[in-house]
N, C-alpha and C positions, 0 to 999 in steps of 0.2 A: 387622438393622442391618448386620451384616458382609456379608451377601449383597448388600444395596443398595450398600454401599461398593465392593464388587468390580465391580458393574455400572457404577457411575459411573466407576471407574478405567478399565474397558475402553473405555467411550465416549470418555473424555478422550484416550485414545491413538489414536483413529481419525483418519484424515486429514480427515474432515469436521467434527471437533470445533470447529475455529476458526470455521467458518461457522455452526455451531449456536450457539455462545456469543455470537458477534457479533449474530446475529438476536435472541437473548434480550435482549442489552443495548440494541439499537435499540428493540425493543418496549417495554422498561421506560422508556427515555428519552422515547419518544413519549407514553406514558401519563402519566408524571410531568410533562412540560412542558405537557400539556393540563390536568391536574388542578390543578397548583399552579405556575404559571410563575414566581412570585416566588422560591420556594424553589429551583426547578430552576436558574434563571439566576444565583442567588447562587453557584453553583459556579464561575462565571467572573468574579465580582466580589468576593466575600468574600476578604479577605487571610488568608493562613496565616502562621504564625510562622517559616517557613523562609526563609532568605536566603543567597545566595552572593555575598558582597561582591566587586565587580569583575567578576562573571560574569553570565550571563543569569539573571534572577531566577525562582525558582519561587514565585510570589507567591500563587497560587490553587490550589484543588483541580484545576481544569482544567489549569493549567500542570504540576502534579505528574504527572498522567497523560500528557499530550501530550508534554511535554519530558523527562520522566523515565522512567516505566514503559515507554513505547513503545520505549525502547532495547532492552528484552528481546526484543520482537517482531522488531525489525530485526536483532538479533544472531542470532536463530534463522535468519532468512532468509540472513544472511551466511555462517553456518556451513554451511547446506545448499548454498548456491551454491559455496562453496569445495570442499566434498566432491565435487560434480559436476564441477568443473573439474579436480580432481586425480585422480579415479579413477571418474568417471562418464561420462555421455553427452557432456558438454561437453569431454572431452579431445580430441575431434576439432574443430579450429578452425572448420570450416565449419558444424558443428552449433550453435556458439555465435553465429556472426555473423548467421545468418538471423533468429533471434528478436530480436536487438538492433536490426537494421535495421527489422524489422517494428514494434518498439516505437517507434522514431523516426518511422516513417511514421504510426502511429496518433496520436502526439502532434501531429505537424504537421497532420494532417487535422482533428482536433478543434479545434485552435487556429484554423486558417483558417476552419473552419465557424462558430466562435463569432464571429469578427470579421465574416464575411460576413453571417450572420443578424442580428447586432447592427446593422449599417448598413441592411440591408434592412427590418428591423422598427422601426428607430428606437429601439433599446434600448442606451443607453450602457453599461449594466452588463455586457452580453455582450461588448462591445468591450474594456472595461477588464478584464473577467474572463476573457480568452481562455485563461489558463493553468489555470483551474479544472477543466475537463473532461478534462485530459490524462491523468492517472494511472489505472492499473488497481489494484484492490484485490487484493493477493496472497492473503490468507487466504480471502476469499469466493470468488474465482475457482477456487482450488485445491480448496476444499470442494465446489463444484459438480461438478468433474471427478471427485472421489473418490466422490460420491454416485451418479454415473452407473453405475459398475461397473468391474470389473476387465478387461473385454474390450478396452478401449481400449489402444493401444500404450503401454508404460511411458515411452517417450521423449516422449510428448505432455505428461506432467506436467512434465518437465524443460524442455521447450520453453516451456510456459506460465510456469513459475517464472522462467526467464531473461528472458522478455519483460516480465513484470510488474515484476520487480526493476529492469530497465533503465529503464522509463519512470517508476517511482517515484523512482529516484535522479536521473534527468535532470530530472524535474519539480521536485524540491527544489532542484537547481542553478539552474533557471530562476527559482524563487521567490526565490533569493538574489540573482542578478545583475540582476533586473528592478527592484530598488529597493524591493521590499516589505519586505525586511529590510536591515539596514545592517551588514555585516561589519566587525569591528575589525582593522585591519592588524596590530597586535601579536599579537592572538589568532590570526590566520591563520598568522603566522610560527611561533608556538608549536605550532600544530596540525601544521604541516609537520614540525617537529623531532620531535614525539611520534610521528608516523606513521613517519618515516624511521628513528628510533632503535628504535621498537617492532617494526617489521616483521621485522628479522633475529632479534630475540629471540623473537617470536611463532612463528617457524618452528622454534625449538629447544625450545619448551615441552614438558614431559613430564607435566604434571598440570593440573587445572582451575583451581586457585587463582590462579596467575599469569595465566592467560588472563582470568579475571574482573577481576583488577586492571588488566590492559591495556585491557579494555573501559571500565572506569571512568576511566582516565587519558585515553583517547581522548574520552570524553564530556566531560570537563572542558576538553579542548582545543577541542572544538566549541562548548561553552558560552562560553568566553572569546572565541572568534572571532565570537560572536553568529550562528552558523549552526545551523540546526535540530539541536539536540544529539542527538535520538533517532537521527538518521542515523549517529551514531558506531557504532552496533551493526553496521551493514552493513560498514563499513570494518574494524572490529576483528575481527568474525566472519570476514570474508573473508580476513584476514591470518593467522589461526590455522591451523596445520597440521592437516589432518583425516586424517592417515594412521595415527592410532593409536586404540586402543579408548577411551581416556579422553575423546578429543574427540568421539567418537560419542556417548558418554554425556552429555557436556555439551550437545550438540545436542539430544538427546532431552529433557533436563531443561528447557532453555530453551524448546523447542517446547511442552512440557506446561504450563509456567508461563505462556507467552504465551496459549495456548488457554483456560486455565481462569481466569486472573486479569486479564492485561493487556488483551486484546482486548475482553472484555465491559465492563471499566471504561472503555476508550476509547469504545466505542459509547454507554455511558451518559452520559458527560460531553459528547460531541460530537454525538450523534444527535437531541437534542431539537429541536423546531421551535417558533418563536415564532408560535403559531397566530393570535394577535390581529393580527399584522402581515400575514397572508395575506388580502388582500382586493383586489378590483378586477381589471380586465383585465390590468394589468401583471404581477401575480403569475402568472396563468394563462399568459401569454405566456412568461415566464421558465422556468416549469416545463416546458411543452411543448417549448420551444426546447432546453432542456438535455437532455431525453430524445432528441430528434432528433439533436442534435450528438453525443451519446455513442454511440448505436447506429450511425448512418450513418458518422460519422467513424472510429470504431474499425474497422469492417468494411472500409471502403474503404482506410484508411491502412495497416492491418496487412497486408491481402492484397496491396496494392501494394508495400509494403516487402519482404515475403518474396518476391514475384515478382521484384523487382529483384535481390535477393540471389541468387536462382536463376540469373538471366541472367548474372551475373558470376562464377558458379562456386561460390557458397556456398549449397549446398542444405541444407535441414534433414535430420534423420534420415530414412532411406528409408521408414520405417513411417508417416511423417506426410504424408498426401496433401493435395492442394489443398482438398479438401472439408473435411478436419479443420482445416486452417488457417482457413477461413472460419467454421467453427463455433466454434473457439476465439476467434476475433476477436469474435464475438457475446458470449461470456462475458467478454471483456476490457472490455466496456462497463460491467461492475460496478466502480464507483469510489466509495469512501467515505472512507478514511482521509486520504491525501494531498490529494485534492480539497477536503475540508473544512478542512484546514490552510491551503490556498491561499486559499479563500474567506474564512476568518476573518482572515487577514493583510490582505486587500484591503479588506473591507467591515465587519469587526467582527462578532462572533458574535451581537450583539443587534439588528442592522439588519434592515429588511424585505427587502433584497436577499439577505442571507445566508439568511434564512428561506426565500425562494423557491428559491434555488439548492440549499439543503439538501433541500427537498422534491423538486426535480427530480432530484437525484442519487439519492435514495432510490427514486423512481419508476423511473428508468432502470435502477437496479441490480436491482430486482424483475423488470422486463420482461426484462432480459438474462439473469438467472439462470434464469427459467422457460423462455424460448425456447432458450437455450443448452443447458439440460438435456434438453429434448425432442429437439433436433437431434443432440446427442451420443449420446443413448440409442439413437436410430435407427441411427446409425453403429456403435455397439457391437454391436447385434443383427446387423447385416449382416456385421460382422467375426467374430462368433461362429459 
């Protein structure tokens, strides 16, 4: 038993752990939603006893995971990004600009592709849901790169991390300003005050306890503003000073908690498919269109964005070739977490449209993961 526990612990600390646990969660969700749809979808309808008066309600098990526990995942992302910005690859501004411009290019291309295909195919859901295919899944995409091997340039992981975070954050901003959510002005003001007052304090922290309290306070600010509260983790994590050993330990612990608990639970509550709603040519059209939009849009948009950044003098790290950019762009077609948040806000998680988009996102993620892994492994062999 002790030997098994040690093996599990070693796997949990691997970079691919998040991708592995997400996969297990998705598989469980697909089986559960097929075997007992009524009990599965009660996760999104059955009320829990938790309430936050005056704030965004955590009314169901689905809400508890999506709006609450996912803060841990985003905090781990924010802590890692802050570390890279302060003492990593991203201390060189040009190396940070290229993936951000690439992320914006990928978002724009997928959004335009969704609108164009929606008009061409006569599918209003694609036009209305132009924001659904924009975001990249951080955990899955990093897991694919980790599984490929160690021969790839270390800067490639940071490039992908920056790109994925940029379009996750920008996608949530789009989700907010397009009217699918309705921010509270007073809450936004409180959020600004919390961030402005907390940022100087966060830079002076010398232990993990106050950092966790700052993340919690930021979460409450986001919830009061009626803005996706889980995103508080990125802001708070990014503001925490990562120049000390305690913060490195905090990052390791939040990453481990995210990989072993948060992400598989998110996949479980969000990855199920309303199989009974999947019928007819409309479903097939939405699924295939989503796959095409994700794969083509991400590759064209990211490559174009990074190419534009190169032209104006913001080149990525010298070890990242154009070939690697194209291959990473394929991996960035993996999109599950934020895209499902977007689809749920627009169409409702029990609707036929959501079911079709869910299946399309899953299919495109599988294709992107397999194709990206093959391409990157070939590049790793040539570099080795």
